[in-house]
N, C-alpha and C positions, 0 to 999 in steps of 0.2 A: 727424736721424739716422734716424728711422723712415721718413721720406719716401725717403731713399736706399735703404734696405733693400727697401721696397716697390717702388720704380722698378727695382731690380735684379732682383727676383723677377719683375716683369712683363716685363722685357727678356728674361729667361732663359726665360720661358714662350713669348713671341713667337718667339724664335730656335728652340726646340724645335718649336713647331708649324711654322714654316717649314721647317726641315730634315726634319722627318717627312713633311710634305706633298710635299716635293721627292723624298724617297725613294720614296713611294708612286708618284709620277709616273713616276720612272725605271724602276721595276719593271714598271708598266703598259705604258710605251712598249717596254721591253725584251721584254715578253711578245708585244706586237703584232708587233714586229719579227721575232721568232723564229717566231711563227705564219706570218708572211709567208714565212720561209725554208722552212718545212715545205711551205707550198703551192707554192713554186718546185720543191722537190725533188720533190713528187708530180707536178707537170706534166713535169719531166724524165723520171721513171719512166714516165709515160704517153706520152711521145714516144718513148722507147725501146721501149716495148711496141708502139707504132704500127710502128716500124721492124721489130721483131722479127715482128710480125704480117704485115707486107709480105713478109718473108723466108719466113715459113711459107706464105703464100698462094701463093707462086711454086712451092712444092712440093705443096700440097694445096689442095683445094678447100674452103677455110676458111669457117665460117658468116658470112654478112653482118652479122648482128646483132652479133657480136663486134667487127667493124671499127666499125660504127656506135656501139656503146657506148664504145669507146676514144675515137673522135673526139668524142662528147659530153662524156665526163669531161675530156678535154683543155681543152675550151672552158669548162667549168664551174669548174675547180680554182682559178683565180685570182680568181674572183668570190665564192668562199665567205667567210663572215665568222666563223663560230663553230667552236670546236673539234669540236662535234658533227658539223657539216657535213664538216670535214676528215676525221673519223673515218670517216664513211660513204663518201666518195670513196676513202679508203685501203682500207677492205675491198672495195669493188667492184673496184678495180684489182688488189688481191691475188687476187681470185676469177679475173679475167681472165688474170692470169699463170698460174694453175694450169691454166686451159683451154688456153692456148697451149703450155705445156710438155707437157701430155698429148698434144696434136696432134704436137708434135716427137718424142715417143717412138714414134709410129707410122710415122715416116719416118726410117730409119736414115742415109740420105744427107744429111739435114738436120742430124743430130747433128754430122756432121764439117765442116759448113760454117763457114769462118773468120768469116764476117759474123755468123752466129748465135752463135758461140762468144764474139766480141768484145762483142755487144750483152748476152749473158748476164752476162759480167764487169762491163760497165758498170752493168747492173741491180743486181748485187750491190753495187756501190760506192754506187749511189743508196741502196739499203736501208740501208747503214750511215749514210750522210748523214741520211736520215730519222730513224734511231734516235737519232742525236746531237742533232739539232735538237728532237726530242720530249723527250729528257732534259733539255736546257737549258730549254725552255718549262716542263716541269713543276717544275723546280727554282725557276725565277723565280715561279710560281704559288704554291708552297709558301712562299716567303719572304713574298710579298705577302699571302697569306691568314693566315699565322702573324702578321704585324704587325697585320693588321686585327682579329685575335682576342685579342691580348695587350695587357695594361695597360702603359704609358699610351698606346701608339700607337693603340689601339682608339678613344680619345677623338677624335683627330684624324680617323680614318677615319669615325666617325659624323657629326662635324661637316661634313665634305665629302661625305657620302653615298657612300663607297667601298664597292662590293659586291664580294664574293668572285668571283674568277676561276676558270673552270672548268678542270679538268686536261684534256689531250689524251690521250684513251683510245682505243685501237684495238681493245679487247676482247681476248678470249682468242687471237685470231689472231696478235697481236703476239708471243705467246710461241713460236709456231710459224713460224720463218723459212721462207720458201718454198724448195723444193728448186730450185736454179737450175743444178744440174750436169747434164751430158749423161751419162746412163747408158749404158754400153756392154754 
């Protein structure tokens, strides 16, 4: 009888370890997938910024380095691996967006351009998409890290050397959405 109880306990522990391990892996894979979605959304933002930049360039003699920086960020964004690198690209693209919008303010005929208006609306939509993906990613990270830090799942985390995941932080800039409206 004692052997059956011990066997039952061992089987219960094995099932718990397996299910906890699987949950950790599900969360880790979900975090990686969501981080990938953030990278794709950032690339879309940079693509649209490039199009908006082309529109701005047709009206103004825009700085060459801004165009080169957008092109460089577009090529870098899908190759980044960590939340810190993504945060850095997000900050740089936000800065570029501000510079472009400043240039637009100096050219009234550009403010009424249908293409510029459509691109601005699309960039607003991408901003919302980035925000949603960041929120999802950070929720997954919170759940993963909570499981890693609480008993008894932390035992499984230690056995399999699961380290905590980093939150995707964009710094204080994220609190200030860029002004993407054409001021008249």
